[in-house]
C-alpha angles and dihedrals in degrees: 000000000000092000092051091046091052094048092049090051089052090054091049092047093053091043095100113197090357093056095098091049091048090050093052089046087052088055089054093048092043098101092051091048092046092233118156118243090228091057092054094046091050090046090050090054091050097045102038105021127257099288100040090040090053093049094047092047092050089052092046095046093047092048090048090051093049091048088051088053092052092047093048090051092052096040107034093171091067093048090048090057090056090044090053089051090049092050091047095050103033105020139263100265102034120114131180135213120239091253091052090052089048090055093044089052089063090062106089100212098054110098108253098215093045085063088048087055087052087054092048091054091057098035109047101177131064095247099051091042090051092050093046091046091051093048094047092051096056099078093043094051095042095047098050096035092053092041092054112154091351091080094059092064100050114119116244093249090058091050090050089051093051089049091050093051090048091051090052091050091050090052094048093048096050126127106262100214134090129213122207126184113235091242093052094049094050097038115162114242115228 
């Protein structure tokens, strides 16, 4: 995976005027190539600079999310599998705000499209999903594009500290309401 990613980044770097378009296309192909979003954002910062890398990554991530939305509408069985994974890991009745999802997207080991499913649950139509997807991609793209090569050399304790702070923020920014189904609330005791 690393070798393929490095070769693709070399192609993008030597793309000349088409390099930004190739980079955005690489974001669209990222799920099929099993490349992590963080890798692409860091590479965008290295190849294009912090600001241009951030802008191109935001465009690429948002386009990838919108493509996922279209695919999930056309192939609902695939989306149901990811929804099942989300329900198994997070819970059936949990929902997240756009800002919580933006923070969770910065954590590298949380599945990107599982978070897209969480966005789809709270934003049912194309326009609101696109807006939420755009907003939630900004912190991810900015953090890793600006961090660039700096992130590679952080000690594991510092990475753990950053993850802990992110988890605290996710908890503090949660939706403070609970939804119970009628049958669950009035469950008959045996």
